[in-house]
matplotlib code that plots the C-alpha trace (Angstrom):
import matplotlib.pyplot as plt

x = [-57.7, -59.2, -59.4, -61.9, -62.1, -59.9, -61.8, -62.2, -60.3, -62.7, -64.2, -60.8, -60.0, -63.2, -62.6, -59.1, -60.4, -63.3, -61.1, -58.7, -61.5, -63.0, -59.6, -59.1, -62.6, -62.1, -58.8, -60.3, -63.2, -60.8, -58.5, -61.6, -62.7, -59.2, -59.0, -62.5, -61.5, -58.3, -60.3, -62.6, -59.7, -58.2, -61.5, -61.9, -58.4, -59.1, -62.5, -61.4, -58.4, -60.5, -63.0, -60.4, -58.7, -62.0, -62.7, -59.4, -60.2, -63.7, -62.3, -59.8, -62.5, -64.7, -61.9, -61.4, -65.1, -65.2, -62.2, -63.9, -67.0, -65.2, -62.8, -60.1, -59.8, -59.9, -62.1, -61.0, -59.6, -62.1, -65.1, -63.8, -66.1, -69.2, -67.7, -67.1, -70.2, -72.4, -69.8, -68.8, -72.4, -72.9, -70.1, -71.8, -71.5, -70.1, -71.9, -74.2, -74.9, -72.5, -69.7, -68.5, -66.3, -67.8, -66.8, -66.3, -69.2, -68.6, -71.3, -69.6, -66.2, -64.1, -62.9, -60.9, -61.1, -59.0, -60.5, -59.3, -61.3, -58.4, -59.8, -57.9, -59.0, -58.7, -57.2, -57.1, -53.7, -54.1, -51.2, -53.5, -56.7, -58.0, -55.4, -55.7, -55.5, -53.9, -51.0, -50.1, -47.6, -49.2, -47.7, -48.7, -50.7, -54.3, -55.7, -54.0, -54.7, -53.9, -53.9, -56.6, -60.2, -62.5, -64.6, -62.9, -59.4, -57.0, -53.3, -50.1, -49.1, -46.3, -45.2, -45.9, -43.8, -45.0, -44.2, -47.1, -49.6, -52.6, -51.9, -52.9, -52.1, -50.4, -47.9, -47.9, -49.5, -48.5, -50.5, -52.8, -52.4, -53.9, -52.2, -53.5, -53.4, -55.7, -52.9, -53.6, -50.5, -49.7, -46.4, -45.3, -46.5, -49.2, -52.6, -55.2, -55.9, -59.3, -60.2, -56.9]
y = [53.1, 50.5, 47.2, 44.5, 43.2, 40.2, 36.9, 35.6, 32.5, 31.9, 28.8, 27.1, 28.0, 26.4, 23.3, 23.0, 23.6, 21.2, 18.4, 18.8, 18.6, 15.5, 13.7, 14.6, 13.4, 10.1, 9.6, 10.1, 7.7, 5.0, 5.5, 5.2, 2.0, 0.5, 1.5, 0.2, -3.2, -3.2, -2.4, -5.3, -7.7, -6.3, -6.8, -10.4, -11.2, -9.7, -11.2, -14.7, -14.7, -13.0, -15.9, -18.5, -16.5, -16.1, -19.8, -20.6, -18.2, -19.8, -23.3, -22.3, -20.7, -23.8, -26.1, -24.1, -24.2, -28.0, -28.6, -26.5, -28.7, -32.0, -32.1, -30.0, -32.6, -32.0, -34.0, -37.2, -36.8, -39.1, -36.8, -33.5, -31.4, -33.0, -32.6, -28.8, -28.0, -26.9, -24.4, -23.3, -22.4, -20.4, -17.9, -14.5, -12.7, -15.9, -15.1, -12.1, -9.1, -7.0, -9.5, -10.0, -12.9, -16.4, -18.9, -22.5, -24.8, -27.0, -29.5, -30.1, -29.9, -27.3, -25.1, -22.1, -20.6, -17.9, -15.4, -17.5, -20.5, -22.6, -24.6, -25.8, -27.7, -27.2, -30.1, -30.8, -31.7, -35.4, -34.9, -32.8, -35.0, -36.4, -34.7, -32.0, -28.7, -27.1, -29.6, -28.4, -25.6, -22.3, -22.4, -26.0, -25.9, -27.1, -26.5, -25.8, -25.2, -28.1, -28.5, -31.2, -31.0, -33.3, -33.7, -34.3, -34.0, -34.9, -35.7, -34.8, -31.2, -30.8, -27.3, -26.8, -24.8, -21.3, -21.8, -24.3, -22.2, -20.4, -17.0, -13.5, -10.7, -13.4, -14.4, -17.4, -16.1, -18.8, -21.5, -20.5, -22.1, -21.5, -22.6, -23.4, -19.7, -18.8, -17.0, -17.3, -17.2, -17.3, -19.1, -18.0, -14.4, -13.2, -12.4, -12.7, -13.7, -14.2, -10.5, -9.3]
z = [-36.7, -34.7, -36.3, -35.6, -32.1, -31.4, -31.1, -27.6, -26.7, -23.8, -25.3, -25.6, -22.0, -20.8, -22.9, -21.4, -17.8, -18.3, -19.8, -16.9, -14.4, -16.1, -16.2, -12.5, -11.5, -13.5, -11.7, -8.3, -9.1, -10.4, -7.3, -5.1, -6.7, -6.3, -2.7, -2.0, -3.5, -1.5, 1.6, 1.0, 0.6, 3.8, 5.7, 4.4, 5.6, 9.0, 9.5, 8.4, 10.8, 13.5, 13.4, 13.9, 16.7, 18.4, 18.1, 19.8, 22.6, 23.1, 23.1, 25.8, 27.9, 27.4, 28.4, 31.6, 32.4, 31.7, 34.0, 36.8, 36.5, 36.3, 39.2, 37.4, 34.6, 30.8, 28.5, 26.8, 23.3, 21.6, 22.0, 23.2, 21.0, 22.6, 26.1, 25.5, 23.5, 26.4, 27.7, 24.2, 23.3, 26.5, 25.6, 25.1, 21.8, 20.2, 17.0, 16.7, 14.4, 16.5, 16.1, 12.4, 13.4, 13.1, 15.7, 14.5, 14.8, 17.9, 16.8, 13.4, 11.9, 13.6, 10.8, 10.1, 6.6, 5.0, 2.5, -0.4, 0.8, 2.2, 5.1, 8.1, 11.2, 14.9, 16.9, 20.6, 22.1, 23.2, 25.7, 27.9, 27.4, 30.7, 32.8, 35.5, 33.8, 36.9, 36.6, 33.1, 32.5, 31.5, 28.0, 27.2, 23.9, 24.3, 20.8, 17.6, 13.9, 11.5, 7.7, 7.7, 8.8, 10.7, 13.8, 17.2, 15.7, 18.6, 18.5, 20.2, 19.5, 17.0, 15.8, 12.1, 9.7, 9.1, 5.4, 5.1, 6.9, 5.4, 3.8, 4.7, 2.2, 0.0, 2.7, 5.1, 8.3, 10.7, 12.5, 15.4, 18.8, 22.3, 25.5, 29.0, 30.0, 27.1, 25.1, 21.4, 19.2, 15.6, 15.0, 18.4, 18.2, 20.5, 18.8, 21.6, 25.2, 26.8, 26.8, 28.3]

ax = plt.figure().add_subplot(projection="3d")
ax.plot(x, y, z, "-o")
ax.set_aspect("equal")
plt.show()
């Protein structure tokens, strides 16, 4: 009356469940690796731009200190880095373990570098050199990023095309500038201001 007991399909069920779980886990691992790599790229972009922005803020602060100590006047264009070095080096937390952003070296070539290795320089606006800082308009550019590198770069400020600027996330990010008031901008857009 009763025939033989049907064979269990439990093994097949466990094989299907196990395969599905393995595929899901592999997908999660692959997605995690991709997100981790994207996060590293994001952080490299942020850190490289942050270092240049921080350098601009520190140069502006150093210029203000220099002017206070020299009858309100800014340094000459020919050796502005040497003139600002003492004040620049005294800025707290300029480079430390707590601060991932690296300020440009005031004693060498003032560089900005993006995560792809493109190097740009920082120039001093020769139109403000040797003048009373208080006589300048608050939005007069004092330092700005330029495509070439070198020590004591100084020239009249000329706005550069955003299209020729270093890239961030594959797109031109704009050129960094800082004005008399310490407002750091990237192709006209605000990105920082002396701790405000």
